[in-house]
C-alpha positions in Angstrom: 11.8 13.1 0.7 12.3 12.6 4.4 14.4 9.4 5.0 12.2 5.8 6.1 14.2 6.3 9.1 12.4 10.0 10.2 9.5 8.5 9.4 9.1 5.5 11.6 10.2 7.2 14.4 7.6 10.2 14.0 5.4 6.8 13.8 7.5 5.7 16.9 7.2 8.3 18.9 3.3 9.4 18.3 2.5 6.1 18.8 0.8 5.7 15.9 -0.4 1.9 15.0 -0.2 0.4 11.5 -0.9 -2.6 9.1 -0.8 -3.0 5.2 -1.8 -4.3 2.5 0.3 -5.3 -0.6 -0.3 -6.4 -4.3 2.1 -5.8 -6.2 4.9 -5.0 -4.1 5.0 -8.6 -2.7 6.0 -7.8 1.4 8.6 -5.3 0.3 6.8 -2.7 1.9 6.4 -4.6 5.5 9.9 -5.4 5.2 10.3 -1.4 4.9 8.8 -1.4 8.5 10.5 -4.9 10.2 13.8 -3.9 9.8 13.7 -1.6 12.1 14.3 -2.6 16.1 11.6 -1.6 17.9 8.9 -1.3 15.2 6.6 -4.2 16.9 5.5 -1.6 19.2 3.5 -0.1 16.1 3.9 -2.6 13.3 0.2 -5.0 13.8 0.3 -6.5 10.5 1.1 -7.5 7.1 -1.2 -8.8 4.6 0.5 -10.3 1.0 -2.7 -10.5 -0.9 -1.6 -11.2 -4.2 -4.6 -12.6 -5.7 -8.2 -11.6 -6.1 -9.4 -14.3 -4.2 -7.5 -13.6 -1.4 -8.0 -9.9 -1.6 -11.8 -10.8 -1.1 -11.0 -13.5 1.2 -9.0 -11.4 3.8 -9.9 -7.5 2.8 -13.1 -8.2 1.7 -12.6 -6.0 -1.3 -16.2 -6.5 -2.9 -16.5 -9.5 -5.7 -18.4 -6.9 -7.8 -15.6 -3.8 -7.3 -12.9 -6.2 -8.7 -15.6 -7.4 -11.9 -16.3 -3.6 -12.3 -13.2 -2.7 -12.1 -10.1 -4.1 -11.7 -7.4 -5.5 -8.9 -5.3 -2.4 -10.1 -8.0 0.9 -9.1 -8.4 3.2 -7.3 -11.7 1.3 -6.1 -9.8 -1.9 -5.2 -7.4 0.3 -3.0 -9.7 2.2 -1.0 -11.2 -0.6 -0.1 -7.9 -2.8 0.7 -7.1 0.2 2.6 -10.0 0.5 4.7 -11.0 -2.8 5.0 -7.5 -3.5 6.8 -8.1 -0.4 9.1 -11.0 -2.3 10.3 -9.9 -5.6 10.2 -6.4 -4.5 12.3 -7.6 -1.8 14.3 -4.7 -0.2 12.8 -4.9 3.9 13.1 -3.0 3.9 9.5 -3.0 1.2 7.4 -1.2 1.5 3.5 -2.2 -0.5 0.6 -0.2 -1.1 -2.7 -1.8 -2.5 -6.0 -0.3 -2.6 -9.3 1.4 -3.8 -12.6 4.9 -4.0 -12.0 5.5 -5.9 -15.0 7.8 -6.5 -17.2 4.2 -8.9 -18.3 0.7 -8.3 -17.5 0.3 -5.0 -18.2 -2.6 -4.1 -21.0 -3.3 -0.7 -23.3 -5.6 0.4 -20.2 -3.6 -0.3 -17.4 0.3 -0.8 -18.2 3.2 -2.1 -16.7 4.0 0.8 -14.1 0.5 1.4 -13.4 0.2 1.8 -9.2 -2.5 2.8 -6.8 -0.8 3.5 -3.5 -3.7 3.9 -1.0 -3.5 5.3 3.1 -6.3 5.2 5.3 -5.2 7.6 8.6 -8.1 9.1 10.7 -11.1 8.2 8.6 -9.7 9.5 5.6 -8.5 7.6 2.5 -5.9 8.9 0.6 -5.4 7.1 -2.9 -2.2 7.9 -5.7 -1.6 7.1 -8.7 1.5 6.0 -10.2 2.8 6.0 -13.6 6.4 4.1 -13.7 7.8 4.0 -17.0 6.8 1.0 -18.5 10.4 -0.2 -19.3 11.1 -0.3 -15.6 12.7 -3.2 -14.0 10.0 -5.2 -11.8 11.9 -4.2 -9.0 12.5 -0.7 -9.7 8.5 -0.6 -9.9 8.1 -2.0 -6.7 11.2 -0.2 -4.6 9.4 3.2 -6.0 6.1 2.2 -4.2 7.9 1.8 -1.5 8.8 4.9 -1.6 6.0 7.1 -2.4 4.2 5.2 0.4 6.3 6.1 2.4 6.2 9.9 0.8 2.2 9.4 1.8 2.9 8.0 5.6 4.4 12.0 5.7 2.3 14.2 4.4 -0.5 12.9 6.0 1.1 13.0 9.0 2.5 17.0 8.3 -1.4 17.4 7.9 -0.9 17.1 3.6 
């Protein structure tokens, strides 16, 4: 797995504008970018849309999608990525939605279920992550951020 700093350098070198939309990671992904000096050259914005209402209001996620599939779904993650790209004008957007626990899980959507999405060059890539349900909240959040950086690396390398 490539290091965050190498991925950041590659994004800076290619002048790829970035924006993030987070739910379950609660700003941790934005923090992973903004800890690097000079990142303001490419990091446009970061939104923490924790509630369904904020996903609808700020990211234009369709209420019907939330009602049919729930916030923790491939469909909602996809809409988060797509609409963030339209709103921010960023080249690459990343979104996270999931159940970080320790509460909130259900049999269909257990603690540890996360969807991470990436929009780049008019393509949306969604990765379903399944962390062990007994994992700590912090472990799930940090693991999701690592997976997001891995997705960026894979997309930059042409999958």
